[in-house]
N, C-alpha and C positions, 0 to 999 in steps of 0.2 A: 635415380628415381626421375620419373617424368612428372611435370606439372600439370595442371587440368587441361592445358590447352595442347597437351601432347608432346611438348617439347622437353628436353632432358635438362635436369638441373645440373650444373658442375658439382662434383663430388664435393670439392671443399665448400661451397654454398650449402649443399644438403647436411654436411655435418653440422654446420652453424645452427641450421634450423632445428637439427635432432638434439642438439644441447638444449636449446630453448623449450622444446617439446617435454624433454625430461625434466627440466627444471627451470621455471621462468622467474625464479626469485634472484635479484641482484642486489647488490649493495649501493651501486651507483648507475644510472642511465646517463650516458653523454648523448646530447642530440646536436648533430651537426659534425660532419666528417671533414671539414676544412682543416688546416694546419694547427688551429688553436684546440678544436675539439679531439683531434687525433693525438695531440700533445699531452693534454688531460687524461685521455685514455691510457696512454702509455705510462704517464706518471703514477695514475692509481694502481695500474697492473703491477709497477714495481714495488707497491706497497703491499701487494698480495691481496687486495681486493678483487671481487667478482664484479666485473664492469661490462655493461652492454652499450656498444656504440652503435647509433642509427644515423645514417646519412640517406636523404631523399634521392639523391642522385648518385654519382660516383665520387669515391674520395677524392678531394682536392680538385674538384671540378668547378668550383665558383669562383670567388675572389682569390683563393689559394692557387689557382692555376694562372693567374694574370699579375703577378708581380714584376717588378723591374728587375727580378734575379739578382739583385743585390743583398748582401746580408747586413752591411753597417749603415751606410748613407750617414757617417758621422756628422758632418758640418751642419746638416739643418737640425739635428738633434741638440747640438751644442747651442746653436743660435737660439733655439727654443727653450733653452735651459733644461732639457730633458737628459741629464748627464748618464743616468742608469742604462739609457737606451744604447750606448756605446761600449757597454761594459761585456756583453755578451758575445761568445765567439764559437762557432761551429766548425771551426778549422780542425780543432782536436777531435771532435764527436764524428764527423762525416768528410774526411778528407778526400774520399772519393768522388765526392760532389761539390764540395765547397773548397774553392781554391782562392789563393790571393789574387789581388788585382790591382796593379799600379794604376792610380788614378790622378789624372793631371787636371789642374785648374787653370785655364787662361785668364790672366788677370789684366785688366786694361786701365786701371788707375791705382793711385797709392792710399789715399785716405778714405775714400768712400766705404759705407757699410759699417762703420764704427759704431752706429748707435743702433744697428740691428737687434742685438741682444737686449739692449736696454729698453727698445720699444716692445720687445715681447715680455720683458719682465713687467712691465707696467701695463699690459694687456692691450696695447695699441694695436689695432687691426690694419694698419696700413701696410702696402706692400714694402718688402725689405729693399734697401738700396743695394745697387750692385757691389759686391766684395771687392775691395781695395786690397793692395799688397798688405797693408799694415793688419787689416781685419783678418785676412786669410792667415798670416803668420801667426797672430795672436791665437786664431781658432785652432790651427794645427798643432802649435806648442802644447796647448791646453788637451787637445785629442791624444797626443803622445803621453801626456802626463796621466791621463785619467786610465788609460789602457796600460800603463807600464806593470802591473803586477801579473797580467796574463798576456802580455805581448807575444804574439806570434809572428809579428810582421816588422820589418824596418820602420825607423824613423822617418819623417817627412823631409823633403829637400826642396831648395828654393833655387830659382836661376833667373836670370835677366833674358831680355828679349833676344839677343843675338844668340845666346846659346839654346833657347827654345826654338826659335825658327830654324837652327841648324839641324836640330832633331827631328822636329815636326814642320817641315817646310811648306805644307799645303794649309797650316793654321793660319787664320787672320792676321794680317800684318797690323792690325790695330792694337795687338796685345803689347805689353810693356814687361810683364814679368810672366812667370809660370811657377806653379807649386806641386809637387807630387807627393802624396801620400798612398798609403796601402790600405786598401778596403778589401772586400771578398765578394765573390759571385757565386751563386749556385747553379749548376749546370741543368739538373733535371729535379725541379722542386716537387712536380707531381709523383714523380718515382720515390723521392724521400718520403713522402707521405704514406706510400704504401708500404715502405720499409719499416717505417715507425709502427704500422698497425701489426705487421708480422713479427716485430720485435715485442710487442706488448703480449701477443698471444703466447710467445716463448717464455716471457717472465711470469705470465699466469695463465696457464692453458685452459682455466675455467672462464676466461674472458670471451666474450663474443662480440665481432664487428660485422655489421651488415650495411653494404651500400644497397642503394635501390629499395629502400624501406621506409615506410612512414610509421609515425607513432601518433596516437590520438589517446586522450583521457577516456578511461572506462571506469565509472564509479571513483573509488579512492586509488585505483591503480592505472594500468594503461593497457592498451591493446596495439601491437605492431602488425602491420600489413607488408606482405612481400610485394613488391610492385611487379615482379617477375612471374610469379605464379599465382597470385591473388590469395594465398594463404594467409590467415589471421591467426594471431596467438596471443594469450594474455601474458603481461610481465608486470613485475612490481619492484620498487627500489625504496631504499632509505633516504636517498638524496637524487636530485636531478640536476645535471649541468647542461645550460642552454649556452651552447656554443654556435648559434646560427648565424653569427656575423651581421652582415648588413639586414638580415631578415629577423633580426632579434627581437624588435617590437611586435612584429607580425606574429611570430612564433608565440610570444607570451600571452597573446590573447587566446590563442587556442589551449595551449599547455596549462597556463597558470590562472586562466580566467581574468586577466588583466583587462579592465575597462578599455573599450575602444575610445580613442581620443585622448588617453593619458599622456602626459608629456613624455616624449620619447627618450630612450637612452642613447640611439645612435644617429649620428649625421654623417651620412657616406659622401664622398666625392668620387668621381669617375677618372680612372687612369687608364690611357690607352697606349700601346706600344707598337712598333714596326719592326718586322724582321726584313732586312735588306740584303739583296745580293749585289753588291757592288764591289769589284775587286779593288778600284783605286782608292775607294774609302777605307776598306779594310787594311790595305797597306798603308794609309796616311795616318791610321790610328797607332801603328807601331807597337800593338800589344798592349795599349793603356786604354783605360776608359776616360774620355773627355767629359768633364763635370762643370757645366756652364750654365750662365744665366742668359735666358732670352730677352729680348727687348722689354717685355712686359714684367720681368722680374722673377719669371717662375724657373725653376731649377729643371734643367735637361740633362740628359746623358746619352752617350753613344759609346760602345765597346764591341770588341769581337766577342762573337757568341757562335760556337759549334760550326766554325768555317763561315758563317754570315756575319752580320752586323746588326745589334740590337738597339733601338733608338726610341726615346719616350722623354717624358711621358706628359700627358695632359693631367689637368688637376680640376674637374669641374664638379661643382657641387650637384647633387641629385636629391631629389624630394621624396622618391619612392624606391625600394629596392627591385630590381628586375634584372633581367639578363640584358646586357649591354653589348654594344660592338664598337669599333672605331670607326666613326662617321667620317665622310670625305673631308669636311673642314678640319677635323683633328689631324688626319693624315697630313694634310697641307701645312697644318702649323708645325708638325714635327719636322716635315721636310724643309719648311722655311728656316726653322731653328737650326738644321744642319748647315744650311746654305751660308748662314751668319757666320759660322766658325770655320767651315772649309768652302769658301767663296769660289775657289778655282776649280772645284770637283763638280761634274755634272751629275745630280742626283735627281731620279724622277719616280713618279708613281709605278712606273713599269718596272723598277728594281725591287718593289716590295713584293716578296713571296708569300708573305703571312702577316696577319695582324691580329691583336687580340685586346681585349679590354674587360675591366672589372671595376667593382665598387669597393673602395676602401671604407671598412666598417669603424669610421673614426668616433670617438666621443662627441656628444652633442656640443656645438659650439656657435657662438655669434660672430666669430671672426668673419669679417667681410673678405679678406684674402685667404683663399683656401690653404695656402702654403704656411699660414700661421696656425692652423688647427693642430691641436696636439696629436702627436703619434704615439701617446702613451696608452696605458691599458689599467683596467680596474675590474674587480669582482664586486658585484652587487647581490646580496642576499634577499630573496623574497621569502616572506613567510607563507605558511600554507601547512596542509595535512602532511605533505612531502616538500621539504624546504628546496627552493630553487635557487642556484647560483648562476648568475648571469654573467657572461664574459662580454666587457665592452671594450672595443678596440683591439689591438694586438695585431701582430704582423710575423712574417718569416723570421725577421732578425731576432725577436725576443720571446718566440714562441714557448721555448723550454723554460724560461723564467717565469712565464705567465702561467704555464701550466704547474709548475711548481706552487706558485702562489694560490692557485684554485685549488689544488690538491691539499695544501695545508689548512685552507678553510673548511674542505670537506671532511678532512680527517678530525678536526677539531669539533664538527658537527656531530660526527659518528663516535667521538670519545676514543679515537684510536691514535697510536703513536705512529711517527714516521719511521719506516723501517729502511729505507735506502735513499741515497743521494743520487740523481742523475746528471749533475753538472759535467762529470768527464764520462758518462755512459756512452760507449759507441753506439752509432746508428747504422744497420743495416750492414751493407759492404764495406762499412769503415772500420768493422771489427776485424783485426788481423790484416789490415791493409799495411802494405809494407812502406818503405820510405818514399817511394816514388810510383807512379803509374806505369811509367816505362819499365821499372824493374819488374813489375808483377806481369806485364804484357809479355815481356820477354820470357820470363818463366812459363807462362801458359804456351806459349808458341813452341817452346822447347819441348815441354813435357806432353803436349797434346797432338803436336806435328799439325798445326794450323798456322795459316799465313798470319804475318805480324800484323797486318792490317785489321784482320777479324779480331785478334788479341786486343788490340788498342780499344776498338770498338765495345767488346764486351766490358773491358775494365773501366772505360768511361762510363758505361750505363750501369754496371752491377757491382764494381769495386770487387772486393774479395770473393763476393757472391758469384763471380764468374765461373769459378771451378763447378759450382752447383749446376749452372746453366748448361755448361759444357757437358757435364756428366750425363744430363738428360738427353742432350742433342746429338751427340757424336755416336755414331754407329746406326742412327736412324735413317731409312731411306729418304725421308723428307727434309734431311738437314742441308738444303740447297737454298741460296739466296732468292728472295722473293723476285728481284730483277737485278740486272747488271749495275745499277746505280748505288745500292746499298748493301751492307753486310747481313742484314736481318734475314733470318732463314724461316721456312716454314715450320721446322722443328722448334725454333724458338717462340714462334706463334703459339703453339700447342703448349709450351711450357707455362707461358703467361697465362693463358685461358685456364689452365689446370691449377695455377699456383697463387695467381695475383688478383683474384676477385674480379675478373672480366665477365660482362654482361653483353657487351655489345660491340660494334665496329670502333666508335669514338674512344671507348676505354683502351684499345690497342693503339690506334693511330694518333690520338691527341695526348695521351697521358702514359702509357706505358713504354712507347717508343718515341724517338724524336723525328720520326718520319715526316709530320705534318709541319712542325715548327721550321724544320731545316729546307722546307720546300721541296722535297723528294716524292711528295704525293703526285701520282697520276691516275688517271682512271683504271688503266689496267691492274695496278698494284691495289687499288681499293677493292676490286673484284676477287683477286687473289686471296685477300685477307677474309674477305666475306665468305669465300669457300671454305676455307679452314674453320671459321666459326660455325658455319653450318654444319660442318661434318661433326665437329665436337659437340655441339648443342641441339642437334636434331633439329634444325630448321629446314622447312620445305622451301620450295622455289619462290612461293609467294612472300613467305616471310623474309626470305634472303633478299629479294628484289626491294621490300619495303625498307629493309634496314639500310641498304645502299642509297636509295633515294632520300632516306631522312638524313643520312650522315652527309650526303652531297649538299643537300639544302642547309645543314649546319655550317658546312665550310663556306659557303656562299654568304649566308646571311651574318656570320659572326666572325669569320676569319678572312674575309677578302679573297676567297680562292674560289673562283667561278669555274663553270663547265669548260669555258673556253681555255682556261689556263690549264685545267686537267687534261684536255684534249691534246694541247700543245705539247705538254710534257710526255704524253704517251707517243706522239709522232717523234719526238726528239730522241726517245729511248729506241725506238724500232730502226732508226737510221744507223 
């Protein structure tokens, strides 16, 4: 089908709209396609409900695209008394994307920080003291104990200065001890969001998820508008879940008629991260995340990520939800923090290949020190002709538990029983995933006669779904790499456009593939992907140029990748 502007609507998207045209009545509408909204969508689908998910932009393109890519972060939660936040584990649900991460804490004192937890308990807002050896030991022992029943990772270990510097010789000589515990990291969070949407629709085919769509009140029901075609359709529901994150209070004014100026639910903080291409730093990490405190008491992290190094994060209070970027002073703050723990390694802004930033949708708090603001979450019900369930807080670590909590509240409202538990439900390519990625990659390489490098790439990105992707790509004339620096093929791009809710260049390059975040994008590669999209979606030359220009502007404005960087990379590839 073609939209009013003459462009082709992807078949996948057209089918979604056709479902709504036939029947716009749903049990529940979920507004907000970040990880919490998607989690609720899947949770309710698993209970057999008919659910509509509406996202104004792309799935997981806001705060959910800007996490530290850690899944536990246990010490901060323990210190703030939020014990439930260290219980969840996605290592079993999504082994293709969530992997163990040995995490080492450099310790420079013995007794410092013993009162951190006490201060938090009594609501004190002062910054925490640097964690000394005794407080770290107590915290990690407690961490091991709390996670004992579902432990998937080894217990913590402790070592002295000599052993630490022997293993990490580039670490600061000021340290006296180090401790290692096992956390977890997520490789492609935006892709996991897409997989959760696809899973939900397998669990309940009557469900519909739409990105690039808006919802507005219309009488006692609602109207949705397709931001791609402009089509408008009426929809109704028995309950509405508001999962708009940092935009929650703003959305409530429009969707629930909440008075402007009402006490807000959300108090956001901004977190920025850098992706760094520095071989010495990557080697110095030794496969570990270094979890440390900067001079101002804020926790910082640095760990190997997709062949690069990911470092962060800032924690800056914001008054109003908006799209944000890593500002120069934040970049300098993170680089300065790295210098304090790896003083002998030269790290500069020239090493930064990508940056990103997002707003954490935290519960309203009067804490002066942002690190003390709770990372917990809760559901708030608002009365109305259609009851609204507002999600306050939440993050990647706990999205499944938050979704379960929300679904239970909605089910109680509708008078329906819970039919299924998602605690151990596999996510996307985690279903059927073998004991190791290497095992699956070797199998794919042998069975499909493809290079092991490509098999590794596909397993890393799709897990057990790699066979499905290969089944589409192999035998097609366009199954050739986009360029010599990556394994992504033109056929794979076509697969993504047809099967993963793609509407524009950014969907492919920022969220469905790791090309941007790994620093692999160049001008020529952007043009090639745009040409594939134009062919699939019926863009004319004018529309294609506009899409390319808009995407280049987005890269520069929000990810620190300017035209000069893209041109230099293009030249490097041509040599």
